[in-house]
Every structure is written in structure tokens, then in C-alpha cells.
C-alpha positions in Angstrom: 88.2 88.9 -10.7 86.2 90.7 -7.9 87.9 93.0 -5.4 88.3 91.5 -2.0 86.5 93.2 0.8 88.4 95.8 2.7 90.5 96.7 -0.4 89.7 100.1 -2.0 88.3 99.9 -5.5 89.5 103.3 -6.4 93.1 103.6 -7.7 95.8 104.9 -5.4 97.6 108.2 -6.2 100.5 108.1 -8.6 103.1 108.2 -5.9 104.0 105.5 -3.4 103.6 101.7 -3.3 100.7 99.6 -2.3 100.6 95.8 -2.4 98.1 93.1 -1.9 98.8 89.5 -1.1 96.7 87.4 -3.4 97.4 84.1 -2.0 99.5 81.2 -3.2 102.7 83.2 -3.0 101.3 85.8 -5.5 101.4 89.6 -4.8 100.0 92.5 -6.7 102.0 95.8 -6.5 100.8 99.2 -7.4 103.7 101.7 -7.7 104.0 105.0 -9.3 100.9 104.4 -11.4 102.0 100.8 -12.5 100.5 97.5 -11.5 102.7 94.6 -11.6 102.5 91.0 -10.1 105.3 89.1 -8.3 105.3 85.3 -7.8 107.5 83.8 -5.2 109.5 85.4 -2.2 111.4 88.7 -2.5 114.9 88.4 -4.1 117.5 89.0 -1.3 120.1 91.6 -1.6 123.3 90.1 -3.3 126.5 90.3 -1.2 129.2 92.7 -2.0 131.8 91.8 -4.6 135.1 93.4 -5.8 135.3 94.9 -9.3 139.0 95.2 -10.5 139.8 98.3 -12.4 139.9 97.5 -15.3 137.8 94.3 -15.1 134.4 92.5 -14.7 132.3 91.2 -12.0 129.0 89.8 -11.3 126.5 91.2 -8.7 123.4 89.2 -8.2 121.8 89.3 -11.8 124.0 92.1 -13.0 127.3 92.1 -15.0 129.5 95.1 -14.4 132.5 96.1 -16.5 135.2 98.7 -15.9 137.0 99.7 -19.0 140.3 101.6 -19.2 140.1 104.7 -21.4 136.4 105.4 -21.0 133.2 104.3 -22.6 130.4 102.5 -20.9 127.4 104.2 -19.3 129.5 106.6 -17.3 133.1 107.7 -17.2 134.9 108.3 -13.9 138.2 109.5 -12.8 140.6 106.5 -12.7 142.7 107.9 -9.9 139.8 108.5 -7.7 138.6 104.9 -8.2 142.0 103.1 -7.5 142.7 99.6 -8.5 139.5 98.0 -7.3 135.9 99.1 -6.1 133.3 97.5 -4.2 130.0 96.7 -5.8 127.1 96.4 -3.2 123.5 96.8 -2.6 121.6 99.7 -1.0 121.7 100.1 2.7 119.4 102.2 4.9 121.0 105.7 5.5 123.3 105.5 2.3 124.1 109.1 1.0 125.9 110.4 -2.1 127.2 113.7 -3.0 125.7 113.7 -6.7 127.6 115.6 -9.3 126.2 119.1 -9.6 124.1 119.1 -6.5 126.6 120.8 -4.2 125.6 118.7 -1.2 124.6 115.3 -0.3 121.3 113.3 -0.8 120.1 110.2 0.5 119.7 107.3 -1.9 116.1 106.8 -0.6 115.4 110.2 -1.9 117.1 109.6 -5.2 115.1 106.3 -5.6 111.9 108.1 -4.9 112.6 111.0 -7.2 113.6 108.8 -10.1 110.6 106.4 -9.3 112.8 103.2 -8.9 110.6 100.4 -7.7 111.1 99.2 -4.2 111.7 95.7 -5.3 114.6 96.8 -7.4 116.4 99.3 -4.9 118.3 96.6 -2.9 119.5 94.8 -5.9 120.7 97.8 -7.9 124.6 97.9 -8.1 126.3 100.6 -6.1 130.0 101.2 -6.6 131.8 102.3 -3.5 135.3 103.4 -2.8 136.7 103.8 0.7 133.1 104.1 2.2 132.1 106.7 -0.5 129.6 106.1 -3.2 131.1 106.6 -6.6 128.1 105.5 -8.9 124.5 104.3 -8.4 124.0 102.3 -11.6 121.9 104.3 -14.0 121.1 107.0 -11.4 123.9 109.1 -10.1 127.6 109.7 -10.1 129.5 110.8 -6.9 131.1 114.4 -7.3 134.6 113.2 -6.2 134.7 110.6 -8.9 133.5 112.7 -11.8 135.8 113.4 -14.8 137.1 116.9 -14.7 139.5 118.9 -17.0 142.3 117.8 -14.8 141.5 114.1 -15.2 144.3 112.3 -17.0 142.9 108.7 -17.1 139.2 107.7 -17.4 137.4 104.5 -16.5 134.2 103.5 -18.2 131.6 101.7 -16.0 128.7 99.8 -17.2 126.1 97.6 -15.5 123.7 95.2 -17.5 121.1 92.8 -16.2 122.0 89.2 -17.4 
């Protein structure tokens, strides 16, 4: 395949995202040194869902599970979570107080630091309690929700693509 006119033939730097419409609803995306292709329109952000504690819920293509007693990908303080949490997608301006940081950080910066592809960001499950982010699946735990020596009950959270 030849490179269309006006498209640089040299690779882009390792950071950032570049994309090219190839026609017929096909797009080439270069992101963080990886080239991938996407056919079809962008996947919309799933609507928010409630996840009972303990319990299970589906968020877009994700299956989330909250297990009493711990386990899962992360363990959070059951008292801080309450009886149910909201699972939603990323919104512009979202911030979290990540465990160990001592301050807040934008999810945009976390996604960039961890090289999360732009296309995945809005579909990634975010667990929220009373307007505060408790967990960004696979990326960060909110300080307020972390297990401490004073924690008496733990909830294990996991998120798997189905």
C-alpha cells in the first residue's frame, strides 16, 4: 500500500495519537508506538449502572464483581463503599485522589501516564461513591476507599471484559 499524499512517511514519536481515515469506515490509529486498525464507528460510552455490594453488574462489555471478604483485582474498605456503588465511564474533568499520591490527579493524566488508548478510556469502568472515584479498573484506587489497618470488612472488586 502506498502512503497517500499529505501523510508523513516517517513514524510519529512514541507519545500521543495520530489517526488516518482509510475510507470505507476503516481507520488506522498510531498510538504510543502501536499501529492498530478500527472498522466501524466509535463505540459509545456505556450508561451508568449500579453495582450492589456484594454483587455483580454489566457495564458495556465489562462484567464487574464485588465480593465480600476481599479477593478480586483490588480490595477496598467495605464501610467506605456502602451498600452499592455506581459504575460509569470517564467524563472530562474527572479527578481522583490516588492512594499514595498525597493529592489529586486528573484521570486524563493517569490515562496518559499509563498509556491507555484513547478509544478505551470512555469505556473503562470507573467505580464512584457519592461523587468520589473509588477505583478506575486496573489503574488506580481512591485514597479514601483503600484498606487500612483499621479496616474491619473488605470488598474485593474485579472487572473483566466479556
